[in-house]
N, C-alpha and C positions, 0 to 999 in steps of 0.2 A: 318337624320344624316349627309347627304351630306352637307347641309347648315352649320351645326355645324363645320364639318371638314374644310370647306373652310374658315369660319370666324376665326377659331383658327389657321389655317395656316397663315392667314394674320397677326394675332396678334403675332405669333412666329417671323415672319419677322420683325415687328416693334420692338419687344423686343430685337432681336438679333442685331439690328442696332441703338440702342439708343445712342451709342457713335459715330455714323456715320451719314451721310446725309440720311434721310428716303425718299424714292421715293414713293409718294402716289399712283402713277400709278401702281407700282409693287405690292403694298399691295392690291389694288383693283383687279389686275389681279389674284392674289392668291385667292381672294374672288369670282372670276368669275363674276364681274360686273364692271360698269364704275366707274371712280374715284369719280364723283359727287354722284352716287348712294351709293357707299361705305361710303363716309363721312356723307351723310345725314342719312343713315340707322344706322351707328354707333352712331351718335348724338342722334337720337330718342330712340334707345335701351338703351343706357347708361346714357342719360341726360347730357353728357359731349362731347363737340366737340373733334374730333380726335386730333387737334393741342394742345388743352389744356391737354388732357390725356398724350400726349407725353412730354409736358413741365413738368407736375407733376411727371412723372416717372423718367425723367432725374434728376430733383432736388432731388427726393427721393434717387436715387443711388448716387448722388453727396454727399449727407449728410452722407450716409453709409461710403463712401470712406474717406471723411474728418475725420470722427469720428474714424475710425479703421486703419488709416495709417498716415504716415508722409508726404504724398504727398502735394505739394504746391497748393495753391488756384488757381494760374494762370494756372497750368497744368490741374486741374479739369475743370476750366472754358473753356479752349480750347477743352478738351475732349468732353464736352457736348454741343458744338456748340456756345459758347458765344465769341464774338469778343474781349472782354476785361474783366479784373477782376472786373471793376466797374459795367459793365452790368450784370455780373454774380451775384455780391453781391446784386444788387438791386432786381433781380428776386428771389434770395435765401431768402432774408429778407422778401420779400412780401409773400412768401409761409410759411416759417418756423418761421418768427417773430424774428430771430436773424441773426447776421452777420455770414458769413462762418467760420471765425476763432473761433467763440464762441462755435461751436459744440464740441470742445474738452474740454470745461469746465465741471466740475463735476455736474451732475444733470440737464443739460440743456434739455429743452423740445423741441422735434422736431415733424414733421409730416411725415408720411410714407403712400404713396398711393400704394397699392399692385398691382401686375401684374393682368391684366384683362384676363379672359377666359370665353368662352361661354358654357353654359350647358343647358340641357332641364329643363324647368320649367312648372308647371301645370297652364295653362291659358285656356281661351276659355269659361269661365262660362257665359260670356256676348256675345251674338251673334253679328256678323257684317253683316249688310244688304248691299249687293252689287250685281251688274250685270255687264256683259261684253257687250259692245255695240260698233258697228262699225259706225262711223259718217262720212258723206261727208265733204268736205271743207266748211268753212263759214268765215264770218268776224265779228269782234267785234270793237266797238269804245268806247272811254272814255278818262280818264286822268290817268297818271301813276306816280309812284315814285320809287326810288331805295330803296330796303329793305336789311338790314344787315341780312344775312342768318345764322349767327353763334349763336348757343345756343338758348336762349329764346328771342332774339331780335325781331324775326318776331311777336311773340305774344304780344309785346309791341308796335312796330312801326305800324303794320297794323291797329289795332283799333284806334290809334291816327290819321292815315291818313283818315280813315272813318269819324272820328269826325270833322276833318278840312274840309273835302269835304261837309259834311252836313251843318256845320255852315256857310261856305262861299257861299252856294248856288249852288255848283257844282253838287251835286246829283240831285237837282231840275232841273238844265239845262239838265242833261243826260236824265231824265225822259221825259222832254218836247221834246227833239230831237228824242227820241225813240217812241214817241206817247203813252206813258204810263200815267195812271192816277196819281193823287197826291201822292198816297201811293204805286204805282206800284213797285215791287221788282226788283232790278238790281243785276248784278253779278260781279265777279272778276276773273281776269286772272293772273297767275304767269308764267313768261317766262324769257328767256335770263339768265338762271342759269349759274353761273361760279364757284360755290362752296362757295364763300364768300358773294356774293350779287345776287339778282335777281330783275327783274322789276315786279311791281304789278299794274295792271290796274283795276280801278273801271269803269264799263261800261255796255254795253248791245249789242245785235245783231245789226249790222249796218242796218239802214232802207233804203228803196229804194230811198227816197227823199234825197236831198243834206243836208249835215251836216253843222251846224253853225260853225263859226270859233272857233278855240281853242281846238278841239278834235283830238285825235290820232286815226288812224285805225290800226288794227292788223289782218293779214291774218292767218287763222288757216287751215293747210293742212288736208287732209283726215287722220283719225287716229282711232285706236282701243283704247277704254277707259275702265278701271275698274272704275265703278261709285259706290260710297259709300254714304249711307244715314244716316243722324242723327236721322231720325224718326221725328214725330211731336212734336213740343215744343212751349211754349209761346214765344212771342217776347223777344229776348235777352237772351234766355236760350238754345241755340242750342248745346252747348258743342263741338263746331267745333274743338277746340284745342285738346281735347282728341281723337277725331276721327282721326286727322292727326297723332298723336302719335301711335295710334293702327294700322293704315295702314302700317306705316314704321316699327313698332316694332313687329307686330304680323302677319299681312297678307302677306307682301312681303317675310319674311323669310320662309314661309311654302307653298307658292302658286307655280303654274307652269308658272308664268309670270315674265318677267323682266321689269324694268322701261325703257320706251322709252323717251329719252331726248327731251321733247317738252313742249308746254304750258299746264299748269294744271289749273283747274277751281274750284271756289267756287260758286255754283249756289244756289240762294235763291228763294223760292216759297211761296206765300201766299195761304194756304190751307183753309182759311175761319175760322170763329168763333174765331179769335184771335190766331190761330195756324199756325206755319210756319215750313217748312222743308228745310234743307240745304243738298246739295250734293257736294261731292268732286270728281272731275273727274281727274284721273291719266292716262296719256298715257302709254300703255303697249305693249309688244310683247311676243309671246310664247317663253318659255325657249328652 
């Protein structure tokens, strides 16, 4: 219940300040977590980024006010944080499909996004396999790209990055540098999160020998990890995306650990007979 209370307190702050500047740090403080953790957990639980939820709620309230009062469009635009009536009109039409002044026409169709609140739901019919592990410092090497962390973008951009690295020979070069065989499994690191973007490296543990030119190195400090397994699956059927959603939407809200802002991992293992296992490593600290 404590988690529900904290999240609902954060949402009360957001709702109370829809006509003011919303301080994400303050919302996260009410939820008793970091700003990044709050935004990420909110997105995974609701399937909507926090910024998008706020935009939808502001435009919902703006439509109500325009429809039920004689207030000017420019005053509504300024009230809900738009710098000009034109910017407000573009956003309003994108969501509602009509211009702001049209809301007063008889029978006009509008969209309303209700206020969000968190409640208990019955889940847990599918187990989550995890362990807590303390690891010493180590180094990874590989190639990286910048990923848009908002909404579903990571689930589009990351597979595309893998496809490109396979097709241009980068994955083969990583395997060679790591001393792996032709089909040896390599891993991935997510790091440098800032809320909107993060770096994503495809690579492996740094070998003792000198690395060829063109690879980056990443030092990983000592850390405690919550490690989650997909279980055994045929190639290409790991369901890693659903595992990420369940970690943030089901495990974190009910566990005794907080996210520790550090590198996260997607580890891939060949278990033989055409079966593979993937693990997600999340840095954590005790609550």
